[in-house]
N, C-alpha and C positions, 0 to 999 in steps of 0.2 A: 406153641413150643411144648413138646412133651417132656416128662421128667428125665428121660434118657439123655436129653441134650443139655441138662443142667448139672452143675457140680455144686456140692454143698461144702462150704468152707466154714469151719468152726474156729472162731477166734475167742479163746478163753471161755467157751460155753455159749457164746452168742453165735447163732448159725445164720449164714448168708447163703441164699440160693442164687447162684450166678450162672450165666451162660457159659458154655464150653469155650466160646471165643474169648470172653473176658478172662476166664481161667488161664487160657493159653497165653494171653498178654501178661498176666501176673507172673506165671511161671517163667516166661522169657525174661522179664525184668529181673526176677530173682536169680536166674541163671547168669545173666550178664553182670549182676552186682556181686554175687557171692562165688560164682564159679560152679561148675558141674560137680566137683568132688564134695562140696558142702551142701548140696541140695537136700540130701537125706537128713541132715541135721537141722534144717530150717523148719520142717513140719513133720507130722506123723500121719501116715496114710492109714485111716481106719476103714472098716468095711463100707461105711456109708458117707464118710466125709474126710476132709483134710484138716487136721488140727494144728493150729498155730498158737503158740503162747505169746500173744501180742495184745495190745490195747484195743478193745472192740470199738470204742468211740472214734479212735483215730482211723481204724480200718474202714469205718463208714465213709470217711472222707477220701481215703485212699481208693476205695472201690469206686466212688464217684469219679475220681480222676481216670481210672482205667475204663470206665464206661463213657468217657468223653463228656462228662458233665462239669468239668473244671475241678480245680483243687482249692478247697477252703479249709481254714484252720478252725476247729471248734473253739468257741470262746472260753469254755471251761477247762481247756487243756493248756498246760504250761508249754510255751513255745520250744523250750529245750527238749521236752519229751516228744513233741511233734517232730522236731528236727531228727531225733533218733529213729522215729517211725519212718520218716521219709527216706532216711539213709538205708534202713532195712529193706524197704520195698523198692529201692532203686529209683527214687523220684527226686529230681532236682527242685529245690525250693523255689527257684526262679519260675517254675511252672505254675506257682500259686496265683490265684486271681488277685487283682490289684486291691480289692476290698479287704483282703486279709494280709497281703504281703507287707503293707506298710506297718501293720501292728507287729508282724513277725520280725521284720527288720528293726523296728523301734525297740523291741525287747533286747535284741543283741547289741544294739547301740548303747542302750542303758547299761547293759552288763559290762561293756567295755569301759564306759565312764565310771561305773562303780569300782572296777578294778584299778583304773587310773587313780581315783581318789584314795583307795586303800593303799596303793603303792606310794602315793605322795605323802599320805599320813605316816606311813612306815618310814619313809626317807626323812621326814621332818623329825620324827621321834629319834631316829638314829643320829641325826645331826645335833639335836639337843643334847643327847647323851654324850656325844663326842665333845661338844663345847663345854659341857659341865666338867668332864674329865680334864680338859685343857685348862679351864679356869682355876682349877685347884693347884696347878703347877706354879712354882715360884719363879719362873723365868719369863722371857719375852712372850712365849706362846700363851701363857696365862693372861697377860695383859691384852694381847691380840684377841684372844677368845672372848674376853670380857667386853672389849670395845665392839666386837662383831655382834655379840648378843644384845648389847644396848641398842644398836641400830636395826638389827634384824628382827628381834622379838620384843615388842613393847611390854610384854608381860613378864620379862625375865628378871626384873628387879626394880627397886625404887628409882635408881638412876634412869633406867629405861623409861619408866612411866613419866618421870619429870620431863625428860627429853621429848617424849611423845606429846605431852600436853603443851610444852613450849612450841614445838613445831606446828601443832594445830592452831595455836594462838597467832603465830606469825602468819600463817596462811589466811586466817580470818581477818587480821588487820590489813593484809595486802588486798584482800577482796574489798574491804570497806574503802580503802584508798582508791582503788580502781573505779569503784562505783561513783565516787564524788566527782 
């Protein structure tokens, strides 16, 4: 294959010499992903290469995909960043090889769980603040909020702690009686 059949793609200073066929696959994917009117904004055509302002380590894996070598996620790249690169190049993450896909999906599952925990913590904080406001009232809602706090939050006050210890002792005694 002589150099006239190759295309040089420059990804933030890292140059990749690729076949014209691979370049056409990449261009087709970019066209389908971003549309023809945005193609000129995606890269700069220089005299000897096509310049993309993208992550070069991710592009190595993207290039492997377009060369039919499978899609792998580099271990040193954040899955969120890799997701953005896949989106840019028009690659569905489900095309990723199984060896990397589980790590990729696991990251996003972990992110969902962290968001759920953050939301739960925020809700609990808001609930505590609301109960604290209600407990200061001198009517039935103050009594109701105090009773609710005693049963719901063992750390809300002395009465709650006493009740918590009492409940634990009852459970322990019940277990001892059952074992006899």
